[in-house]
ROSE-489763 format. One record per residue: residue in one letter; x, z, y of N, C-alpha, C, CB in turn. Coordinates in Angstrom, 1 decimal. Glycine has a CB too. Example, Ala and Ser with C-alpha at 12.3 -4.5 7.8 and 13.67 -1.06 7.14 Angstrom:
# residues 2
<code A n_u 13.2 n_w 7.8 n_v -5.7 ca_u 12.3 ca_w 7.8 ca_v -4.5 c_u 13.2 c_w 7.8 c_v -3.3 cb_u 11.3 cb_w 9.0 cb_v -4.5>
<code S n_u 12.8 n_w 7.1 n_v -2.2 ca_u 13.7 ca_w 7.1 ca_v -1.1 c_u 12.9 c_w 7.9 c_v 0.0 cb_u 14.1 cb_w 5.7 cb_v -0.6>
END
This chain:
# residues 71
<code M n_u 42.7 n_w 97.2 n_v 30.4 ca_u 41.8 ca_w 96.8 ca_v 29.8 c_u 41.0 c_w 95.9 c_v 31.2 cb_u 41.0 cb_w 98.0 cb_v 29.1>
<code G n_u 40.4 n_w 96.6 n_v 32.6 ca_u 40.0 ca_w 95.9 ca_v 33.3 c_u 40.5 c_w 94.9 c_v 33.6 cb_u 39.7 cb_w 96.3 cb_v 33.9>
<code K n_u 42.0 n_w 94.8 n_v 33.9 ca_u 42.5 ca_w 93.9 ca_v 34.6 c_u 42.5 c_w 92.6 c_v 33.5 cb_u 43.9 cb_w 94.3 cb_v 35.2>
<code Y n_u 42.6 n_w 92.3 n_v 32.4 ca_u 42.4 ca_w 91.6 ca_v 31.5 c_u 41.0 c_w 90.6 c_v 31.3 cb_u 42.7 cb_w 92.3 cb_v 30.5>
<code L n_u 39.9 n_w 91.8 n_v 31.6 ca_u 38.9 ca_w 91.2 ca_v 31.7 c_u 38.4 c_w 90.4 c_v 33.1 cb_u 38.0 cb_w 91.9 cb_v 31.3>
<code L n_u 38.8 n_w 90.7 n_v 34.3 ca_u 39.3 ca_w 90.3 ca_v 35.4 c_u 39.9 c_w 88.9 c_v 35.7 cb_u 40.0 cb_w 91.3 cb_v 35.8>
<code L n_u 41.3 n_w 88.7 n_v 34.7 ca_u 41.8 ca_w 87.4 ca_v 34.1 c_u 41.2 c_w 86.8 c_v 34.0 cb_u 42.2 cb_w 87.2 cb_v 33.1>
<code I n_u 40.5 n_w 86.8 n_v 33.0 ca_u 39.1 ca_w 86.1 ca_v 31.8 c_u 38.3 c_w 85.4 c_v 32.7 cb_u 37.9 cb_w 87.3 cb_v 30.8>
<code F n_u 38.1 n_w 86.5 n_v 33.2 ca_u 36.9 ca_w 85.8 ca_v 34.1 c_u 37.1 c_w 84.6 c_v 35.2 cb_u 36.4 cb_w 86.8 cb_v 34.9>
<code V n_u 38.6 n_w 85.1 n_v 35.9 ca_u 38.9 ca_w 84.2 ca_v 36.8 c_u 39.5 c_w 82.8 c_v 36.0 cb_u 39.9 cb_w 85.0 cb_v 37.7>
<code I n_u 39.8 n_w 83.0 n_v 35.2 ca_u 40.3 ca_w 81.4 ca_v 34.5 c_u 38.8 c_w 80.8 c_v 33.9 cb_u 41.8 cb_w 81.6 cb_v 32.8>
<code V n_u 37.7 n_w 81.4 n_v 33.2 ca_u 36.8 ca_w 80.8 ca_v 33.3 c_u 35.8 c_w 80.4 c_v 34.4 cb_u 36.5 cb_w 81.3 cb_v 32.6>
<code A n_u 35.9 n_w 80.9 n_v 35.6 ca_u 35.2 ca_w 80.5 ca_v 36.5 c_u 36.0 c_w 79.3 c_v 37.3 cb_u 34.9 cb_w 81.8 cb_v 37.3>
<code A n_u 37.4 n_w 79.2 n_v 37.3 ca_u 38.4 ca_w 78.1 ca_v 37.9 c_u 38.1 c_w 76.9 c_v 36.9 cb_u 40.1 cb_w 78.7 cb_v 37.9>
<code W n_u 38.0 n_w 77.4 n_v 35.3 ca_u 38.0 ca_w 76.2 ca_v 34.5 c_u 36.3 c_w 75.6 c_v 34.7 cb_u 38.5 cb_w 76.6 cb_v 32.7>
<code W n_u 35.2 n_w 76.3 n_v 34.9 ca_u 34.1 ca_w 76.0 ca_v 35.0 c_u 33.6 c_w 75.4 c_v 36.5 cb_u 33.4 cb_w 77.0 cb_v 34.5>
<code L n_u 34.4 n_w 75.8 n_v 37.5 ca_u 34.7 ca_w 74.8 ca_v 39.0 c_u 35.2 c_w 73.5 c_v 38.6 cb_u 36.0 cb_w 75.4 cb_v 40.2>
<code A n_u 36.4 n_w 73.6 n_v 37.9 ca_u 36.9 ca_w 72.0 ca_v 37.5 c_u 36.2 c_w 71.2 c_v 37.6 cb_u 37.4 cb_w 71.8 cb_v 36.4>
<code K n_u 35.8 n_w 71.3 n_v 36.2 ca_u 34.7 ca_w 70.5 ca_v 35.5 c_u 33.6 c_w 70.0 c_v 36.6 cb_u 33.9 cb_w 71.5 cb_v 34.3>
<code G n_u 33.3 n_w 71.3 n_v 36.9 ca_u 32.0 ca_w 70.9 ca_v 37.9 c_u 32.4 c_w 69.3 c_v 38.9 cb_u 31.5 cb_w 72.5 cb_v 39.2>
<code F n_u 33.7 n_w 69.9 n_v 39.5 ca_u 34.0 ca_w 68.6 ca_v 40.1 c_u 34.4 c_w 67.4 c_v 39.7 cb_u 34.7 cb_w 68.8 cb_v 40.9>
<code R n_u 34.8 n_w 67.4 n_v 38.5 ca_u 35.6 ca_w 66.1 ca_v 37.4 c_u 34.3 c_w 65.9 c_v 37.5 cb_u 36.5 cb_w 66.3 cb_v 35.6>
<code R n_u 32.8 n_w 66.2 n_v 36.8 ca_u 31.9 ca_w 65.9 ca_v 36.7 c_u 31.2 c_w 64.7 c_v 37.7 cb_u 31.5 cb_w 66.9 cb_v 36.6>
<code K n_u 31.1 n_w 65.6 n_v 39.0 ca_u 30.5 ca_w 65.2 ca_v 40.3 c_u 31.2 c_w 63.6 c_v 40.7 cb_u 30.9 cb_w 66.5 cb_v 41.6>
<code D n_u 32.7 n_w 63.7 n_v 40.4 ca_u 33.7 ca_w 62.5 ca_v 41.0 c_u 33.6 c_w 61.4 c_v 40.5 cb_u 35.1 cb_w 62.6 cb_v 40.9>
<code A n_u 32.9 n_w 61.4 n_v 39.0 ca_u 32.9 ca_w 60.3 ca_v 38.1 c_u 32.0 c_w 59.6 c_v 38.2 cb_u 33.0 cb_w 60.4 cb_v 36.9>
<code A n_u 30.6 n_w 60.8 n_v 38.7 ca_u 29.3 ca_w 60.0 ca_v 38.8 c_u 28.9 c_w 59.5 c_v 40.2 cb_u 28.3 cb_w 60.8 cb_v 38.4>
<code G n_u 29.5 n_w 59.5 n_v 41.1 ca_u 29.7 ca_w 59.2 ca_v 42.2 c_u 30.8 c_w 57.7 c_v 42.4 cb_u 30.1 cb_w 60.7 cb_v 42.8>
<code D n_u 31.6 n_w 57.6 n_v 41.6 ca_u 32.4 ca_w 56.6 ca_v 41.6 c_u 31.9 c_w 55.6 c_v 41.0 cb_u 33.4 cb_w 56.8 cb_v 41.2>
<code A n_u 31.4 n_w 55.5 n_v 39.9 ca_u 30.3 ca_w 54.5 ca_v 39.3 c_u 29.1 c_w 53.6 c_v 40.5 cb_u 29.3 cb_w 55.5 cb_v 38.4>
<code P n_u 29.4 n_w 52.8 n_v 40.9 ca_u 28.3 ca_w 51.8 ca_v 41.8 c_u 26.9 c_w 51.9 c_v 41.1 cb_u 28.8 cb_w 50.1 cb_v 41.8>
<code A n_u 25.6 n_w 51.6 n_v 41.3 ca_u 24.8 ca_w 51.8 ca_v 40.7 c_u 24.0 c_w 49.8 c_v 40.4 cb_u 23.9 cb_w 53.1 cb_v 41.5>
<code A n_u 23.9 n_w 49.9 n_v 39.2 ca_u 24.0 ca_w 48.2 ca_v 38.9 c_u 22.4 c_w 47.8 c_v 39.2 cb_u 24.6 cb_w 47.8 cb_v 37.2>
<code A n_u 22.2 n_w 47.2 n_v 40.1 ca_u 21.1 ca_w 46.2 ca_v 40.5 c_u 20.5 c_w 45.8 c_v 39.4 cb_u 21.5 cb_w 45.0 cb_v 41.2>
<code P n_u 19.1 n_w 45.6 n_v 38.9 ca_u 18.6 ca_w 45.0 ca_v 38.1 c_u 18.4 c_w 43.3 c_v 38.5 cb_u 17.6 cb_w 45.8 cb_v 38.0>
<code E n_u 18.5 n_w 42.6 n_v 37.5 ca_u 18.8 ca_w 41.0 ca_v 37.7 c_u 17.7 c_w 40.4 c_v 36.8 cb_u 20.4 cb_w 40.5 cb_v 37.3>
<code Q n_u 17.0 n_w 39.1 n_v 37.5 ca_u 15.6 ca_w 38.4 ca_v 37.2 c_u 16.7 c_w 38.1 c_v 35.8 cb_u 14.8 cb_w 36.9 cb_v 38.4>
<code M n_u 15.9 n_w 37.9 n_v 34.5 ca_u 16.1 ca_w 37.0 ca_v 33.7 c_u 15.1 c_w 35.6 c_v 33.3 cb_u 16.2 cb_w 37.8 cb_v 32.9>
<code V n_u 15.6 n_w 34.7 n_v 33.2 ca_u 15.0 ca_w 33.7 ca_v 32.4 c_u 15.4 c_w 33.3 c_v 31.4 cb_u 14.8 cb_w 33.0 cb_v 32.8>
<code N n_u 14.6 n_w 32.3 n_v 30.7 ca_u 14.9 ca_w 31.5 ca_v 29.9 c_u 14.8 c_w 30.1 c_v 30.1 cb_u 14.4 cb_w 31.8 cb_v 29.0>
<code C n_u 16.0 n_w 29.4 n_v 28.9 ca_u 16.3 ca_w 28.2 ca_v 28.7 c_u 14.8 c_w 27.3 c_v 28.4 cb_u 17.5 cb_w 28.2 cb_v 27.6>
<code A n_u 14.9 n_w 26.3 n_v 29.2 ca_u 13.8 ca_w 25.5 ca_v 29.1 c_u 13.6 c_w 24.6 c_v 27.6 cb_u 13.8 cb_w 24.6 cb_v 30.3>
<code H n_u 15.1 n_w 24.6 n_v 27.3 ca_u 15.3 ca_w 23.8 ca_v 25.8 c_u 15.3 c_w 24.6 c_v 24.7 cb_u 16.5 cb_w 23.1 cb_v 25.6>
<code C n_u 16.0 n_w 25.5 n_v 24.6 ca_u 16.2 ca_w 26.3 ca_v 23.3 c_u 15.1 c_w 27.8 c_v 23.5 cb_u 18.2 cb_w 26.7 cb_v 23.1>
<code G n_u 15.2 n_w 28.3 n_v 24.6 ca_u 14.4 ca_w 29.5 ca_v 24.6 c_u 15.3 c_w 30.9 c_v 24.9 cb_u 13.9 cb_w 29.5 cb_v 23.2>
<code V n_u 16.5 n_w 30.8 n_v 25.2 ca_u 17.5 ca_w 32.1 ca_v 25.1 c_u 17.1 c_w 32.3 c_v 26.3 cb_u 19.2 cb_w 32.1 cb_v 24.7>
<code Y n_u 17.1 n_w 33.8 n_v 26.7 ca_u 17.0 ca_w 34.6 ca_v 27.9 c_u 18.7 c_w 34.4 c_v 28.5 cb_u 16.4 cb_w 36.4 cb_v 27.5>
<code L n_u 18.7 n_w 34.8 n_v 29.7 ca_u 19.9 ca_w 35.0 ca_v 30.4 c_u 19.8 c_w 35.3 c_v 31.8 cb_u 20.7 cb_w 33.9 cb_v 30.2>
<code P n_u 20.7 n_w 36.1 n_v 32.3 ca_u 20.5 ca_w 36.2 ca_v 33.9 c_u 20.4 c_w 35.2 c_v 34.6 cb_u 21.5 cb_w 36.9 cb_v 34.5>
<code Q n_u 19.8 n_w 35.2 n_v 35.5 ca_u 19.5 ca_w 33.9 ca_v 36.5 c_u 20.8 c_w 33.6 c_v 37.0 cb_u 18.3 cb_w 34.3 cb_v 37.9>
<code S n_u 21.8 n_w 34.9 n_v 37.8 ca_u 22.9 ca_w 33.8 ca_v 38.1 c_u 23.8 c_w 33.1 c_v 37.0 cb_u 23.7 cb_w 34.4 cb_v 39.0>
<code E n_u 23.4 n_w 33.0 n_v 36.4 ca_u 24.6 ca_w 32.5 ca_v 35.0 c_u 23.4 c_w 31.3 c_v 34.3 cb_u 25.3 cb_w 34.4 cb_v 33.3>
<code A n_u 22.4 n_w 31.1 n_v 35.0 ca_u 21.3 ca_w 30.0 ca_v 34.6 c_u 22.0 c_w 28.8 c_v 35.3 cb_u 19.7 cb_w 30.2 cb_v 35.1>
<code I n_u 21.7 n_w 27.4 n_v 34.8 ca_u 21.7 ca_w 26.4 ca_v 35.6 c_u 20.4 c_w 25.8 c_v 35.8 cb_u 22.5 cb_w 25.6 cb_v 35.2>
<code R n_u 20.0 n_w 25.9 n_v 37.3 ca_u 18.8 ca_w 25.0 ca_v 37.7 c_u 18.9 c_w 23.8 c_v 37.9 cb_u 18.4 cb_w 25.2 cb_v 38.7>
<code E n_u 17.4 n_w 23.2 n_v 37.1 ca_u 16.9 ca_w 22.1 ca_v 38.0 c_u 15.8 c_w 21.9 c_v 38.4 cb_u 17.1 cb_w 21.0 cb_v 37.6>
<code G n_u 15.5 n_w 21.9 n_v 39.6 ca_u 13.9 ca_w 21.8 ca_v 39.7 c_u 13.4 c_w 23.3 c_v 39.7 cb_u 13.2 cb_w 21.0 cb_v 38.3>
<code D n_u 12.6 n_w 23.6 n_v 38.8 ca_u 11.6 ca_w 24.7 ca_v 38.5 c_u 12.2 c_w 25.3 c_v 37.3 cb_u 10.0 cb_w 24.1 cb_v 38.2>
<code R n_u 13.1 n_w 24.5 n_v 36.2 ca_u 13.5 ca_w 24.7 ca_v 35.4 c_u 14.9 c_w 25.4 c_v 35.2 cb_u 13.3 cb_w 23.8 cb_v 35.0>
<code F n_u 15.1 n_w 26.5 n_v 34.1 ca_u 16.6 ca_w 26.9 ca_v 34.1 c_u 17.0 c_w 26.4 c_v 32.5 cb_u 16.8 cb_w 28.8 cb_v 34.5>
<code Y n_u 18.3 n_w 26.5 n_v 32.4 ca_u 18.8 ca_w 25.9 ca_v 31.2 c_u 20.1 c_w 26.8 c_v 31.0 cb_u 18.9 cb_w 24.2 cb_v 31.2>
<code C n_u 20.5 n_w 26.8 n_v 29.9 ca_u 21.9 ca_w 27.9 ca_v 29.3 c_u 23.1 c_w 26.9 c_v 29.5 cb_u 21.9 cb_w 28.3 cb_v 27.4>
<code C n_u 23.1 n_w 26.1 n_v 29.5 ca_u 24.3 ca_w 25.1 ca_v 29.4 c_u 23.9 c_w 23.8 c_v 29.9 cb_u 24.8 cb_w 24.9 cb_v 28.0>
<code N n_u 25.0 n_w 22.9 n_v 30.4 ca_u 24.8 ca_w 21.6 ca_v 30.8 c_u 24.1 c_w 20.9 c_v 29.6 cb_u 26.2 cb_w 21.0 cb_v 31.1>
<code E n_u 25.0 n_w 20.6 n_v 28.4 ca_u 24.3 ca_w 20.2 ca_v 27.6 c_u 22.9 c_w 20.3 c_v 27.3 cb_u 24.7 cb_w 20.6 cb_v 26.9>
<code H n_u 22.2 n_w 21.6 n_v 27.1 ca_u 20.9 ca_w 21.5 ca_v 27.1 c_u 20.0 c_w 21.0 c_v 28.5 cb_u 20.5 cb_w 22.7 cb_v 26.5>
<code R n_u 20.9 n_w 21.3 n_v 29.9 ca_u 19.8 ca_w 20.5 ca_v 30.7 c_u 20.0 c_w 19.0 c_v 30.4 cb_u 19.9 cb_w 20.8 cb_v 32.3>
<code R n_u 21.2 n_w 18.4 n_v 30.2 ca_u 21.3 ca_w 16.7 ca_v 29.6 c_u 19.9 c_w 16.4 c_v 28.8 cb_u 22.7 cb_w 16.4 cb_v 28.2>
<code L n_u 20.0 n_w 17.3 n_v 27.7 ca_u 19.2 ca_w 17.0 ca_v 26.6 c_u 17.6 c_w 17.1 c_v 27.0 cb_u 19.7 cb_w 18.0 cb_v 25.4>
<code A n_u 17.4 n_w 18.1 n_v 28.0 ca_u 16.1 ca_w 17.9 ca_v 28.3 c_u 15.1 c_w 16.6 c_v 29.3 cb_u 16.0 cb_w 19.0 cb_v 28.8>
<code D n_u 16.4 n_w 15.9 n_v 29.6 ca_u 16.1 ca_w 14.9 ca_v 30.5 c_u 15.4 c_w 13.6 c_v 29.7 cb_u 17.5 cb_w 14.5 cb_v 31.3>
END
């Protein structure tokens, strides 16, 4: 009976360690995303990331059509 309890303990311990290593690897692989400045379109007011916006002077636009219409 003691042999079976020891075997079960070893199996549970191995499963627990493997689960911990998988969780640690998954968390380490994902890069931390840096927050990005959000701006709104001067024509329609929609918010979008600054890297996707079209800038003209100090104003931002969501597309070329809105930039053209604002002139």
